[in-house]
C-alpha positions in Angstrom: 60.4 86.5 90.6 58.9 83.0 90.4 57.6 81.4 87.2 54.0 82.0 88.4 54.6 85.7 88.1 55.8 85.7 84.5 52.3 85.5 82.9 51.2 89.0 83.9 54.6 90.6 83.0 55.1 88.8 79.7 51.6 89.8 78.7 52.1 93.5 79.2 52.4 95.7 76.2 55.8 97.2 75.4 56.3 100.6 73.8 59.0 100.5 71.1 59.9 104.0 70.1 57.0 106.5 70.3 54.7 105.0 67.6 54.7 101.3 68.1 53.6 99.1 71.0 54.3 95.4 71.0 51.4 93.4 72.4 53.5 91.5 74.8 57.1 91.1 76.0 58.1 88.1 73.8 60.1 88.5 70.6 61.0 86.0 68.0 64.7 86.4 67.6 66.4 86.5 64.2 67.4 83.0 63.1 69.4 81.8 60.2 67.4 79.3 58.2 68.9 79.1 54.6 65.4 79.1 53.1 65.5 81.9 50.5 66.8 81.7 46.9 70.4 81.6 45.9 70.1 85.0 44.2 69.0 86.6 47.5 65.3 87.0 46.8 62.8 86.0 49.5 61.2 82.6 49.0 57.8 81.4 50.0 59.5 79.1 52.5 61.0 82.1 54.3 57.7 83.9 54.3 55.8 80.8 55.5 58.3 80.1 58.3 58.1 83.7 59.7 54.3 83.7 59.4 54.0 80.4 61.2 55.7 81.9 64.3 54.4 85.5 63.9 50.8 84.1 64.0 51.6 82.2 67.3 51.4 85.4 69.3 54.9 87.0 69.5 54.6 90.7 70.2 57.7 91.4 68.1 59.2 89.4 65.2 62.7 89.9 63.8 63.6 88.5 60.4 66.7 86.5 59.7 69.7 88.6 58.8 69.1 90.5 55.5 72.3 91.3 53.7 72.8 95.0 53.0 75.7 94.5 50.6 76.5 91.8 48.0 79.8 91.0 49.8 78.0 91.0 53.1 76.2 87.6 52.5 77.3 84.8 54.9 75.2 81.8 53.8 73.5 80.3 50.8 69.8 81.0 50.9 70.2 84.3 52.7 67.6 86.9 51.8 69.0 90.3 50.7 67.9 93.9 50.6 70.7 95.7 48.7 68.7 96.3 45.5 65.1 97.2 44.6 64.7 93.9 42.9 64.3 92.4 46.3 61.5 94.7 47.3 58.6 92.5 46.3 59.8 89.6 48.4 60.5 92.0 51.3 56.9 93.2 51.1 55.6 89.6 51.4 58.0 89.0 54.3 56.8 92.2 56.1 53.2 91.1 55.7 53.7 87.7 57.4 52.3 88.9 60.7 49.3 89.6 62.8 47.9 93.1 62.9 49.4 93.8 66.4 52.8 92.3 65.6 55.8 94.7 65.5 57.7 93.5 62.5 61.5 94.2 62.4 64.0 93.7 59.5 67.4 92.7 60.7 70.2 94.5 58.8 73.2 92.3 58.3 76.8 92.3 56.9 79.1 89.4 57.6 82.4 91.2 57.1 85.2 88.7 57.5 82.6 86.0 58.2 81.4 86.2 54.6 82.8 83.1 52.9 84.9 83.8 49.8 83.3 80.8 48.1 80.0 82.5 48.4 80.8 86.2 47.6 83.5 85.5 45.0 86.1 87.8 46.6 88.2 88.2 49.7 85.9 89.2 52.5 86.1 92.7 53.9 86.8 93.5 57.5 88.1 96.4 59.7 91.6 95.1 59.5 93.6 93.0 57.0 95.0 89.5 57.1 96.0 86.9 54.7 92.4 86.1 54.0 90.6 89.4 54.7 90.8 92.7 52.9 90.8 95.9 55.0 88.0 98.3 54.4 89.4 101.5 52.9 88.0 104.8 54.1 85.8 105.0 51.0 84.6 101.5 51.5 83.6 102.2 55.1 81.4 105.1 53.9 80.0 102.9 51.1 79.0 100.2 53.6 77.4 102.8 55.8 75.4 104.0 52.8 74.4 100.4 52.1 73.0 100.0 55.6 71.0 103.3 55.3 69.6 102.3 51.9 68.7 98.9 53.2 66.9 100.4 56.2 64.9 102.7 53.8 64.1 99.8 51.6 62.8 97.7 54.5 60.5 100.4 55.8 59.1 101.1 52.4 58.4 97.4 52.1 56.2 97.6 55.2 58.5 96.8 58.1 57.9 98.7 61.3 61.6 99.2 61.9 65.0 97.6 61.7 67.5 95.9 63.9 71.2 96.5 63.4 73.0 93.2 64.0 76.2 94.3 65.8 76.6 91.0 67.7 78.1 87.5 67.1 81.3 88.6 65.4 79.7 90.1 62.2 81.0 93.3 60.7 79.8 95.9 63.2 80.9 93.7 66.0 84.3 93.3 64.3 84.7 97.1 64.5 83.9 97.0 68.2 86.3 94.1 68.9 89.7 94.7 70.5 91.0 91.7 68.6 89.5 92.0 65.2 89.9 95.8 64.9 93.6 96.8 64.9 93.1 100.0 62.9 95.0 103.1 63.9 92.8 105.6 62.1 89.6 107.2 63.4 87.8 103.8 63.0 90.0 102.0 65.5 92.1 102.3 68.6 90.2 103.0 71.8 86.5 102.6 72.3 85.8 106.0 70.7 87.3 104.8 67.4 86.1 101.2 67.6 82.5 102.2 68.3 82.4 104.9 65.6 81.1 102.5 62.9 78.2 101.2 65.0 77.3 104.6 66.3 77.5 106.1 62.8 75.1 103.3 61.7 72.6 104.3 64.3 72.9 108.0 63.3 72.6 107.3 59.5 69.7 105.0 59.8 67.8 107.2 62.3 68.3 110.1 59.9 66.8 108.4 56.9 63.9 106.5 58.5 60.5 108.0 59.4 60.4 109.1 63.0 57.9 106.4 63.8 60.2 103.6 62.6 61.9 101.5 65.3 65.7 101.4 65.4 67.0 98.5 67.5 70.6 97.7 68.1 71.7 94.1 68.8 74.9 93.7 70.8 76.9 90.8 72.2 77.4 91.3 75.9 81.0 90.2 76.1 83.7 87.9 74.6 81.9 84.6 74.1 82.0 82.2 71.1 82.2 84.4 67.9 82.2 87.6 69.8 85.9 87.9 70.1 87.3 91.0 71.9 84.0 92.3 73.2 84.1 93.9 76.7 81.1 94.1 78.9 81.7 97.7 80.1 82.3 98.8 76.5 79.0 97.2 75.5 77.2 99.3 78.1 79.0 102.4 76.9 78.1 101.7 73.2 74.5 101.0 74.2 74.2 104.2 76.1 75.7 106.2 73.3 73.4 104.5 70.7 70.3 105.4 72.8 71.5 109.0 72.9 71.7 109.0 69.1 68.2 107.7 68.6 68.3 103.9 69.1 64.8 102.9 70.5 65.8 99.6 72.0 68.9 97.4 72.8 68.9 93.7 72.2 71.5 91.9 74.2 72.8 88.4 73.2 74.2 86.5 76.2 73.9 82.8 74.9 72.6 81.7 78.3 70.7 84.1 80.5 71.6 82.1 83.7 75.4 82.2 83.2 77.4 84.8 85.1 79.6 87.4 83.4 83.2 86.5 82.8 84.2 90.0 83.9 81.9 90.2 86.9 81.3 86.6 88.1 78.9 87.8 90.8 76.3 88.9 88.3 74.9 88.2 84.9 75.7 90.3 81.9 72.0 91.2 81.6 71.8 92.5 85.2 75.0 94.6 84.6 73.7 96.2 81.4 70.3 96.9 82.9 71.9 98.6 85.9 74.0 100.9 83.8 71.7 101.4 80.8 70.5 105.0 81.0 67.1 106.3 79.9 64.0 104.4 79.2 65.0 102.3 76.2 63.8 98.7 76.6 66.3 95.9 77.0 65.7 92.7 75.1 67.7 89.7 76.3 68.3 86.5 74.3 70.0 83.3 75.5 68.7 79.8 76.1 65.2 80.8 77.3 63.3 77.5 77.3 60.9 77.5 80.2 58.8 79.8 82.4 61.5 79.6 85.0 64.1 80.8 82.5 61.7 83.6 81.5 61.2 84.6 85.2 64.9 84.6 85.8 65.6 86.8 82.8 62.9 89.3 83.8 64.3 89.4 87.3 67.7 90.2 85.9 66.2 93.3 84.3 65.0 92.3 80.8 62.1 94.2 79.5 61.6 91.8 76.6 62.7 88.2 76.0 64.0 87.2 72.6 63.4 83.5 71.9 65.2 81.7 69.1 66.0 78.0 69.0 63.3 77.0 71.5 60.7 78.5 69.1 61.9 76.2 66.3 60.7 73.1 68.3 57.7 74.8 70.0 55.3 76.7 67.8 53.3 77.3 71.0 56.2 79.0 72.7 54.4 82.2 73.5 51.6 80.5 75.4 54.0 78.0 77.0 56.3 80.6 78.5 53.4 82.1 80.3 52.4 78.8 81.9 54.7 77.6 84.7 53.4 74.0 84.2 54.4 73.9 80.5 57.3 71.7 79.4 58.8 72.6 76.0 59.7 69.9 73.5 63.4 69.6 73.2 65.7 68.2 70.6 66.8 65.9 69.1 63.9 65.8 66.6 63.5 63.4 63.6 63.1 64.9 60.2 59.4 64.0 60.4 59.1 65.9 63.7 60.8 68.9 62.2 58.4 68.9 59.3 55.5 68.7 61.7 56.6 72.1 63.3 57.1 73.8 59.9 60.8 73.3 59.4 61.5 72.9 55.7 64.2 70.5 54.3 66.5 73.5 53.6 66.2 74.7 57.2 66.7 71.1 58.4 70.0 70.9 56.5 71.2 74.1 58.1 70.4 72.7 61.5 72.0 69.4 60.7 75.2 71.3 59.9 75.2 73.9 62.6 73.6 72.0 65.5 73.9 68.3 64.6 72.9 67.3 68.1 69.4 68.7 67.3 68.7 66.2 64.6 68.0 62.6 65.7 69.9 59.9 63.9 67.7 57.6 61.8 68.4 54.4 59.9 68.5 56.5 56.7 71.0 59.0 58.1 73.3 56.1 59.1 73.5 54.7 55.6 
């Protein structure tokens, strides 16, 4: 497919579950932004940021990771949903959309990636180490309960559904990992045991949510960056089992849609998953989609939906731009003033400065 063919396809509606239809094939991916309050309540900055991009035309919008448990937080300024005291802020966040936007709350637990300095205790993970406490059987069940309660709280607040973040080396991905999960009980071992936590999450959340609510599962394709010990064929197997248990959509994180698979160098991870994903569940793909050519490539690889993250920070007009083969996105680095002009708050800027320093232009003030 050429870039000139993306407009019609990206503009097509996309059914999500049986009760919701996204107005187009573009999704705002979940992005850490450090903009909420230290106690986990949603701030006006978080609402304003999401609204600024939701109103730019994305068919689907996914929030940043919302912590389902107190010990699951992974950054200062992370919004939470593990208690009813967060509900008012969640309602404001859910309302930050156009009428035809499908609004999704991302359910998050950092596991061993939750800093002790933030949560005030040793982080929990599937397996123990000098710095990580192994989840007991009772604790595994309690965390599953936390996810289910968080999903209910999100839909009561007005979200159309939830996304289970099982990618990027966070707790569900740690259970899937051949490296991070060394358990020998029913929650570890082969893929049946290592996938049990993620699949139980899908079951538990599907059971407690209204039938019309969307349940989406985000997975890393394979072992890249933080996704240690993730195998591409196991990702396909987990995705198929999840769909069989009621997941409405799969969101695949590949970091760069154009890069070939490590396991199968003759194809991309997206193409491999699309070929082997059974049923009609849509496949969203995220990873360095900046131009109409990138969008056309991802669609040709089998993506039903494109999840756009970092590019949308710099380009509030990303939705219109990706449908125009002549459009050239603005690229970093940006000065602080340029970030402010596209709605990036000082808190969000400081996160970007720490995580992606190459995105922030050096200024005379920063060199002092």
